[in-house]
C-alpha positions as CSV (number, residue, x, y, z in Angstrom):
1,X,-1.5,-12.9,14.8
2,X,1.0,-15.5,13.6
3,X,4.3,-15.5,15.5
4,X,6.1,-14.6,12.2
5,X,4.6,-11.2,12.5
6,X,6.2,-9.0,15.1
7,X,4.4,-6.1,16.7
8,X,5.5,-2.5,16.6
9,X,3.8,0.1,18.9
10,X,1.9,2.9,17.2
11,X,4.0,5.4,19.2
12,X,7.2,3.9,17.9
13,X,6.1,4.3,14.3
14,X,4.1,7.6,14.3
15,X,6.5,10.0,15.8
16,X,8.7,13.0,14.8
17,X,10.2,13.6,12.4
18,X,8.5,10.9,10.4
19,X,4.9,12.0,10.9
20,X,5.6,15.6,10.0
21,X,3.5,17.0,7.1
22,X,1.1,14.1,7.0
23,X,-2.3,14.4,5.4
24,X,-4.9,13.5,8.0
25,X,-7.7,11.2,6.8
26,X,-11.0,11.1,8.7
27,X,-13.2,9.7,5.9
28,X,-13.5,6.3,7.5
29,X,-13.1,5.1,11.1
30,X,-9.5,4.2,11.8
31,X,-8.1,5.8,8.7
32,X,-6.5,8.6,10.6
33,X,-4.2,6.1,12.5
34,X,-3.8,3.8,9.5
35,X,-2.6,6.5,7.1
36,X,-0.5,8.3,9.7
37,X,1.3,5.0,10.1
38,X,1.7,4.6,6.3
39,X,3.0,8.2,6.0
40,X,5.5,7.7,8.8
41,X,6.8,4.3,7.4
42,X,7.3,5.8,4.0
43,X,9.1,8.9,5.5
44,X,11.3,6.6,7.6
45,X,12.5,4.4,4.7
46,X,12.4,7.1,1.9
47,X,11.7,5.0,-1.2
48,X,12.1,6.7,-4.6
49,X,9.6,4.6,-6.6
50,X,6.5,3.1,-5.1
51,X,3.6,1.1,-6.6
52,X,0.2,1.1,-5.0
53,X,-2.3,-1.7,-5.6
54,X,-5.8,-0.4,-5.3
55,X,-6.1,3.3,-6.3
56,X,-9.9,3.6,-5.6
57,X,-10.7,7.4,-5.0
58,X,-7.0,8.4,-4.8
59,X,-7.2,9.6,-1.2
60,X,-4.6,7.0,-0.2
61,X,-2.6,7.8,-3.2
62,X,-2.5,11.4,-2.1
63,X,-1.2,10.5,1.3
64,X,1.5,8.3,-0.4
65,X,2.6,11.1,-2.8
66,X,2.9,13.6,0.1
67,X,4.9,11.1,2.2
68,X,7.2,10.5,-0.8
69,X,7.9,14.2,-1.0
70,X,6.3,14.6,-4.4
71,X,5.6,18.2,-5.4
72,X,2.2,19.0,-6.9
73,X,3.9,20.7,-9.8
74,X,6.0,17.6,-10.5
75,X,9.2,19.2,-9.6
76,X,10.8,16.1,-8.0
77,X,11.5,13.8,-11.0
78,X,13.4,11.3,-8.8
79,X,10.3,10.4,-6.9
80,X,7.6,8.3,-8.7
81,X,4.3,6.8,-7.6
82,X,2.4,4.3,-9.7
83,X,-1.0,3.0,-8.9
84,X,-3.1,0.2,-10.4
85,X,-6.9,-0.1,-10.4
86,X,-9.5,-2.1,-12.2
87,X,-10.2,-1.0,-15.8
88,X,-12.8,1.8,-16.2
89,X,-16.4,0.6,-16.5
90,X,-15.7,-2.7,-14.7
91,X,-19.0,-4.1,-13.3
92,X,-18.9,-3.5,-9.5
93,X,-20.6,-6.8,-9.0
94,X,-17.5,-8.5,-10.5
95,X,-15.2,-6.6,-8.2
96,X,-17.3,-6.9,-5.1
97,X,-19.7,-9.9,-5.6
98,X,-20.6,-9.8,-1.9
99,X,-21.2,-6.0,-2.0
100,X,-18.5,-5.6,0.6
101,X,-17.2,-2.3,-0.8
102,X,-18.0,0.5,-3.2
103,X,-16.0,1.9,-6.1
104,X,-15.5,5.5,-7.3
105,X,-16.7,6.8,-10.6
106,X,-13.1,7.4,-11.7
107,X,-9.9,5.9,-10.2
108,X,-7.8,8.5,-8.4
109,X,-10.4,11.2,-8.7
110,X,-9.5,12.9,-5.3
111,X,-5.7,12.9,-5.8
112,X,-4.2,16.2,-6.9
113,X,-0.5,15.0,-6.9
114,X,1.2,13.7,-10.0
115,X,1.4,10.0,-10.3
116,X,1.0,7.3,-13.1
117,X,-2.3,5.5,-13.2
118,X,-2.3,1.9,-14.4
119,X,-5.3,-0.4,-15.1
120,X,-5.6,-4.1,-15.1
121,X,-5.7,-7.2,-12.8
122,X,-3.1,-6.7,-10.1
123,X,-2.1,-10.4,-10.0
124,X,-1.7,-10.7,-13.8
125,X,-0.2,-7.3,-14.7
126,X,3.4,-7.2,-15.9
127,X,4.9,-4.5,-13.6
128,X,8.5,-5.1,-14.8
129,X,8.5,-2.1,-17.2
130,X,8.2,0.1,-14.1
131,X,11.1,-1.4,-12.3
132,X,13.0,-0.5,-10.2
133,X,10.3,-0.4,-7.5
134,X,11.7,-0.1,-4.0
135,X,8.3,0.1,-2.2
136,X,4.8,-1.3,-2.6
137,X,1.5,-0.4,-0.9
138,X,-1.0,-3.3,-1.1
139,X,-4.6,-2.5,-0.6
140,X,-6.4,-4.5,-3.3
141,X,-9.0,-7.2,-3.0
142,X,-9.0,-8.5,0.5
143,X,-9.1,-12.3,0.1
144,X,-6.4,-15.0,0.2
145,X,-6.0,-15.3,-3.5
146,X,-5.4,-11.6,-4.2
147,X,-3.5,-10.8,-1.1
148,X,-1.1,-13.7,-1.9
149,X,-0.9,-12.8,-5.6
150,X,-0.3,-9.1,-4.9
151,X,2.4,-9.9,-2.3
152,X,4.1,-12.2,-4.8
153,X,4.0,-9.5,-7.4
154,X,5.7,-7.1,-5.0
155,X,8.4,-9.6,-4.2
156,X,9.3,-10.1,-7.8
157,X,10.7,-6.5,-7.7
158,X,12.8,-7.2,-4.6
159,X,11.8,-4.0,-2.9
160,X,13.1,-2.6,0.3
161,X,9.7,-2.0,1.7
162,X,6.2,-3.6,1.4
163,X,3.2,-2.1,3.3
164,X,-0.3,-3.8,3.6
165,X,-3.6,-2.3,4.6
166,X,-6.3,-4.3,6.3
167,X,-4.1,-6.9,7.9
168,X,-6.8,-7.4,10.5
169,X,-8.8,-9.4,7.9
170,X,-8.1,-13.1,8.5
171,X,-7.5,-14.0,4.9
172,X,-5.2,-11.1,4.3
173,X,-3.2,-11.8,7.4
174,X,-2.8,-15.5,6.5
175,X,-1.9,-14.7,2.9
176,X,0.8,-12.3,4.0
177,X,2.2,-14.6,6.7
178,X,2.2,-17.6,4.4
179,X,3.9,-15.8,1.6
180,X,6.5,-13.8,3.6
181,X,7.6,-16.8,5.7
182,X,9.3,-18.1,2.4
183,X,11.4,-14.9,2.3
184,X,13.7,-14.7,5.3
185,X,15.4,-11.7,3.9
186,X,12.4,-9.6,5.1
187,X,11.4,-8.7,8.7
188,X,7.6,-8.6,9.0
189,X,5.7,-6.3,11.4
190,X,2.2,-5.1,12.2
191,X,1.6,-1.7,13.7
192,X,-0.4,-1.9,16.9
193,X,-3.8,-0.2,17.0
194,X,-3.9,0.0,13.2
195,X,-4.7,-2.2,10.3
196,X,-1.2,-1.8,8.9
197,X,1.5,-4.4,8.3
198,X,4.8,-3.9,6.7
199,X,8.0,-5.8,5.7
200,X,11.5,-4.4,5.5
201,X,14.3,-6.1,3.6
202,X,17.3,-6.7,5.9
203,X,20.8,-5.6,5.0
């Protein structure tokens, strides 16, 4: 990993009281640890408004909503989750030309928590109408262009917290390191034994 990315131990992140109440994901190898880390980071920093890039099935969105403390009946109006995905009926061969991933029939189909679904290109979308956004979870297209563009989109909102999935992918790691090194106001970490990276804005 680049020296700009410090390492946090898994045990230092996924611990009480932050891991309490987490949804356990076992639908893909490593997701249990990844999403326990995501839940714990969100619980630690307690954002009020979070935007996710890459809704997919909504299983991750569900984890985020639970970590945010959102009630299924929508009884916590101070907490908001937004999530963006490709427009419905987008040709999968355009999204994944190398057939590296699949895509659900409907974005967010497995999430039963209230959130706002957005559609469009994550690197071209105008997110400013949804500001303030104090946290972002980036799990979009895993190449240098999109990982860079998505990170730059997040930084426009000057959030307290940014979390990335799949930091083990070389292009994603390089994009995050290259972009964040221009922003000394953030401390950048990776969580050991997971595919999670995160940045926290310093006081």
